[in-house]
Backbone as a ProteinNet text record, in pm:
[ID]
protein_1_A
[PRIMARY]
MRVNKIFSLVGEYVKTTIIDGGGHMGNVVSIVADNVSLSGFTVRNSTGSGIDLVAMGCTVSGNVAMKCYSGIGLDHSIGTASLTML
[TERTIARY]
906.4	899	859.6	931.3	903	854.5	732.8	675	692.2	781.4	807.2	783.1	707.8	666.5	516	453.3	309.1	278.7	208.1	160.5	62.4	6.4	-89.4	-26.4	-43.8	-2.4	-129.3	-150.7	-272.4	-232.6	-270.1	-242.2	-341.1	-299.1	-385.2	-497.6	-464.1	-562.9	-511.6	-592.3	-548	-493.5	-546.3	-501.5	-368.3	-328.8	-204.2	-100.1	-137.4	-42.6	4.1	122.7	168.8	295.3	294.6	415.8	453.7	563.4	603.5	718	696.5	800.4	909.9	894.2	997.3	1023.6	930.7	946.1	1039.7	1087.4	1180.1	1108.6	1186	1130.3	1088.3	979.9	932.8	808.9	775.5	654.3	682.8	578.8	593.9	594.4	494.3	485	472.8	559.4	550.8	525.7	413.8	379.2	409.3	505	546.4	519.5	470	433.2	282	238.8	96.9	31.1	-99.8	-184.2	-144.4	-103.2	-69.1	-190.4	-210.3	-315.4	-250.6	-304.1	-255	-376.1	-392.5	-508.9	-476.1	-545.9	-539.7	-420.1	-362.8	-245.2	-272.6	-200.4	-186.4	-48.8	-44	84	96.7	216.4	226.7	368.8	375.1	500.2	589	544	630.2	597.9	690.7	667.6	601.6	584.8	519.8	386.1	350	224.3	238.7	128.6	127.8	144.6	67	75	83.5	183.4	201.3	189.6	95.5	75.6	134.7	222.3	277.5	263.5	140.1	115	-30	-61.9	-196.5	-261.5	-395.3	-472.6	-455.3	-418.5	-395.1	-523	-527.4	-636.8	-578.7	-621.9	-576.6	-702.9	-720.4	-846	-824.6	-909.5	-911.6	-784.6	-716.8	-594.4	-618.8	-529.6	-534.6	-400.3	-402.3	-279.4	-283.2	-173.9	-165.1	-31.8	-35.7	85.6	169.2	99.9	163.8	117.1	196.6	157.1	25.2	12.1	-114.5	-137.6	-262.5	-295.3	-252.4	-288.3	-255.4	-219.7	-113.5	-72.3	-98.9	-151.2	-186.6	-109.1	20.1	104.2	101.4	40.8	38.1	-25.1	-122.8	-188.2	-320.1	-318.2	-434.1	-505	-636.6	-714.8	-701.3	-680.4	-674.4	-812.3	-819	-946.7	-1024.8	-959.9	-1032.3	-941.8	-994	-920.5	-1012.7	-984.7	-1058.4	-961.4	-975.8	-897.2	-994.3	-966.8	-1054.8	-1032.2
50	186.1	184	258.8	265.8	406.7	416.1	545.4	563.3	656.2	677.1	820.7	894.5	1031.5	1041.5	1132.4	1151.7	1235.4	1177.5	1251.2	1166.1	1224.6	1154.6	1129.2	1007.3	970.6	943.8	1020.3	1006.5	986.8	870.9	842.2	913.2	943.9	1013.6	923.6	798.9	703.8	563.6	485.6	356.6	261.5	268	175.5	215.4	340.7	385.6	436.2	454.7	498	373.1	324.2	191.6	202.2	129.5	110.7	-35.8	-62.2	-197.8	-245.1	-357.7	-414.8	-486.5	-503.5	-564.6	-711.2	-777.2	-918.5	-948.1	-845	-863.7	-921	-980.2	-1032.4	-916.1	-934.6	-831.7	-761.8	-652.7	-577.7	-469.4	-431.1	-322.2	-189.4	-165.9	-44.2	-84.9	-32.3	-53.4	80.8	92.4	216.2	196.4	273.4	260.2	387.1	493.1	615.9	616.7	669.8	681.2	787.9	772.7	872.5	902.7	800.7	814.1	775.8	842.7	807.1	760.7	651.6	598	560.6	623	592.1	609.9	532	547.6	485	378.1	313.8	167.4	116.2	-27.1	-63.1	-157.1	-207.1	-351.1	-386.6	-518.4	-574.2	-706.5	-780.3	-786.9	-862.1	-887.8	-1023.5	-1073.2	-1198.5	-1173.5	-1047.3	-1009.9	-944	-851.1	-777.8	-666.6	-635.2	-517.1	-393.1	-387	-277.3	-340.4	-303	-354.7	-238.5	-249.4	-145.3	-189.7	-106.8	-127	7.9	58.2	192.5	203.8	317.8	341.4	458.2	454	564.4	591.9	492.5	511.7	490.6	551.7	532.5	479.5	359.9	297	265.9	334.6	317.3	326.6	254.1	262.2	217.9	117.6	64.1	-75	-118.8	-253.4	-319.7	-446	-523.6	-639.3	-655.1	-760.9	-833	-964.9	-1046.1	-1025.7	-1023.1	-1014	-1133.5	-1171.9	-1282.8	-1250.7	-1128.3	-1084.2	-938.6	-898.7	-761.8	-660.8	-688.5	-594.9	-672.2	-629.2	-688.5	-590.2	-639	-551.6	-591.7	-569.1	-603	-491.2	-515.7	-418.9	-286.1	-288.8	-165.5	-150.8	-67	-46.3	81.9	78	199	247.7	157.3	198.9	245.8	367.1	431.9	366	334.2	283.9	194.3	80.3	-10.9	-58.5	-19.7	-72.4	-99.1	-214.4	-250.2	-278.9	-231.8	-255.1	-392.3
-169.7	-125	22	103.8	246.9	280	334.1	370.7	520.2	559.8	702.1	745.2	667.6	699.5	681.9	756	745.4	622	526.6	409.9	332.3	228.1	142.4	5.9	-42.6	-178.3	-257.4	-362.8	-442.2	-588.5	-642.4	-782.5	-872.8	-993.2	-1088	-1138.4	-1174.1	-1225.7	-1194.6	-1126	-1072.4	-1179.1	-1300.6	-1405.8	-1467.6	-1452.1	-1514.8	-1415.1	-1290.4	-1187.8	-1114.7	-1152	-1109.8	-1025.3	-914.6	-834.8	-851.6	-918.7	-955.5	-866.7	-798.3	-712.5	-788.5	-917.7	-1000.4	-971.1	-900.9	-870.2	-754.4	-687.7	-576.5	-454.5	-366.8	-242.9	-153.7	-81.7	10.3	-40.9	24.7	-4.9	-108.7	-182.5	-278.5	-203.6	-119	-38.1	108.3	192.5	337.5	403.9	473.6	543.2	690.6	742.8	882.2	963.3	899.7	970	991.8	1104.7	1134.8	1046.7	1026	959.7	815.2	742.2	600.2	516.8	404.5	308.8	179	122.7	-3.8	-87.6	-203.2	-286.4	-434.3	-516.7	-660.3	-729.5	-672	-730.5	-763.4	-861.9	-881.9	-830.1	-735.7	-684.4	-733	-781.2	-843.5	-833.3	-857	-874.3	-750.5	-649.6	-534.6	-473.8	-394	-322.5	-187.9	-150.6	-24.5	-51.5	35.8	21	-81.3	-148.5	-233.1	-147.7	-39.8	57	195.1	271	407.5	505.3	600.4	701.1	834	887.1	1021	1091.1	1092.7	1143.3	1190	1252.5	1303.4	1230.7	1220.2	1167.2	1019.6	942	798.7	718.3	600.1	506.4	376.8	338.4	214	135.2	20.8	-52.5	-202.6	-276.4	-421	-489.7	-433.1	-491.3	-547.8	-635	-690.9	-664	-620.6	-604.3	-703.1	-778.7	-879.4	-866.4	-884.5	-884.5	-758.8	-643.5	-512.7	-430.1	-330.7	-244.6	-174.6	-123.4	-64.3	-103.9	-107.4	-146.5	-43	83.5	190.7	316.7	383.3	509.9	621.9	733.3	845.7	970.2	968.2	1081.9	1184.5	1298.9	1409.2	1369.6	1280.2	1236.5	1311.3	1412.9	1500.3	1457.6	1452	1424.9	1281.8	1188.2	1048.2	1005.4	953.4	927.3	814.9	705.8	589.3	505.4	465.9	379.4	268.5	147	32.9	-81.2	-141.1	-258.6	-371	-488.7	-603.8	-661.3
[MASK]
++++++++++++++++++++++++++++++++++++++++++++++++++++++++++++++++++++++++++++++++++++++

């Protein structure tokens, strides 16, 4: 999933709100727009990052990454407000 617009994505419950990469190569979620919020998701099953940030001023909190090469990638992400993974 590629997020290229400014908005907030809020999962209902981290254990049941799942974004599944299906084992494909690459990242599960790539955030390329500034000032995006992503919280309350389990991201899983990729050969890349669960969440990849290529943006500024984003808030990523209360997420879980499973079966990914890395939980979160911070490529050129300056001034990210908050990063927490459960």
